[in-house]
C-alpha positions in Angstrom: 36.9 24.5 -6.4 34.5 24.3 -3.5 31.5 24.6 -5.8 32.7 21.7 -7.9 33.1 19.5 -4.8 29.6 20.4 -3.6 28.1 19.8 -7.0 29.9 16.4 -7.2 28.7 15.4 -3.7 25.1 16.5 -4.6 25.2 14.4 -7.8 26.4 11.3 -5.9 23.6 11.7 -3.4 21.0 12.2 -6.1 22.2 9.0 -7.9 22.0 7.1 -4.6 18.5 8.2 -3.9 17.3 7.5 -7.5 18.6 3.9 -7.4 16.5 2.9 -4.4 13.2 4.1 -5.9 11.3 1.1 -7.2 10.4 1.1 -10.9 6.8 0.3 -11.5 5.4 0.3 -15.1 2.5 2.7 -15.8 0.3 -0.2 -17.0 0.8 -2.2 -13.7 -2.3 -2.7 -11.7 -1.9 -0.5 -8.7 -3.8 -2.8 -6.3 -1.4 -5.7 -7.0 1.0 -5.1 -4.1 3.1 -7.2 -1.7 1.2 -8.4 1.3 -2.1 -9.0 -0.5 -3.5 -12.4 -0.8 -3.6 -14.2 -4.2 -6.8 -16.1 -5.0 -7.5 -18.7 -7.6 -10.4 -18.2 -10.1 -12.7 -20.3 -7.8 -12.0 -17.9 -4.9 -9.6 -20.1 -2.9 -6.6 -18.6 -1.3 -3.3 -19.6 -2.9 -0.8 -17.5 -0.8 0.3 -14.1 0.1 2.1 -11.9 -2.5 5.7 -11.6 -1.4 6.9 -9.3 -4.1 5.8 -7.6 -7.4 8.5 -7.2 -10.1 8.8 -4.4 -12.6 6.8 -6.4 -15.2 3.9 -7.0 -12.8 4.6 -10.7 -12.1 4.2 -11.7 -8.5 6.2 -13.9 -6.2 4.3 -15.9 -3.6 5.4 -18.2 -0.8 3.9 -21.6 -0.6 5.3 -24.3 1.6 8.7 -22.6 1.8 8.9 -22.3 -2.0 9.0 -19.0 -3.8 6.8 -19.2 -6.9 6.6 -16.6 -9.7 3.3 -16.0 -11.5 3.3 -14.1 -14.7 1.3 -10.8 -14.9 -0.6 -12.2 -17.8 -2.2 -14.7 -15.5 -3.3 -12.1 -13.0 -6.4 -9.8 -12.7 -8.1 -7.8 -10.0 -11.8 -8.7 -9.2 -13.7 -7.0 -6.4 -10.4 -5.7 -4.9 -8.9 -9.2 -4.8 -5.8 -10.3 -6.9 -6.9 -13.4 -8.8 -5.0 -15.8 -11.0 -6.2 -18.2 -13.6 -4.1 -20.9 -12.0 -5.1 -23.3 -9.3 -2.7 -23.8 -6.3 -1.5 -27.1 -7.8 -0.8 -25.5 -11.2 1.1 -22.7 -9.6 3.2 -25.2 -7.6 4.0 -27.2 -10.7 5.0 -24.3 -12.9 
């Protein structure tokens, strides 16, 4: 009986640990991480990346608004995260 209780407790702990590990797709660009600055194609700063979701889309904070930019509009050039959008286009999307 004691072995069953220990096994059940171990299984519950394992499930708890696995649930807090973030899921990142293999194809995601590893240098697109929270805290990095997001730049427009003309090298102007748009805002800091607040969060990266499982699909590679980023959330940025601009003027107290959380904006999501799809991963298809992102690339990495010279170590910088770059989007095809301007700041105004990002704010209107």
